[in-house]
N, C-alpha and C positions, 0 to 999 in steps of 0.2 A: 465566483466562488462556487467550489464544486466540491462536494461530500464523497470520497472514495470509498467504496462498499465492499466488503469480502462477499463470493457469489457462492461459495460452500463452507462448508465446515474446514479449518485447517489447520499446518502447523506456522507459524515464524518460523521462516528458514532462514530470512537474511534482510533487514532492514539497509535501503540502500540511502535513499535522500532520508537529510534530516530538515526540521525547521530550520526557517531561511535561507534555503535550497533554492536557487533558480531553475527550474525544466521546462525541455518543452514538451508538445504532446505524441505520445506514445517512448517516453523517460519511464525507466523503470524506478516504482516511490519502492516497492516492498516484493518479497518472494517468499509465495506460501511452499507451502510442500504437504499434498495428499496423496496417499496411500502411493509410497517413493514416485509421485513426479512435480517436477519444479513446474509452481505458475505462478510467472510474471505477473504481477498487479502495475502499472501503468497509468502514466496521468493523464487526468482525458483532456487537457487541456493545457496550452502554454501558461508561465506564471508560475506565483511564488507559493512554494510550501508553507502553511504557516501550520499546522500542527499534524506529525504522525502518533498515531494513539495507539500501538502493538509496538512490542517491545519482541528482541529475537527468542525466542523457544517458548512465547506464546503461543495460545488459540486462541483462534477468531472462528465465531459461528457467523451462519448466514446473515447478511443484511448489515454486520457491525461498520462501521465505519474505520476506514482504517487511515486514511488521513484524507488531510483539508487541502486543497491547492485553492487560489486567490489571486 
């Protein structure tokens, strides 16, 4: 199981994956936006998305858990 963490303060622009989705390593889970740049957050491993802890329009802080992949 892997917790996917935010690397910086950013707005949640788009949530791509949902709980129950199967993902491959490198698939986009969420797209963040900071300083007018899109920052894709990728799955670190292949597996099942157990949780997505953010919502579109929300804000994440550095170190916040974005999603859990098992």
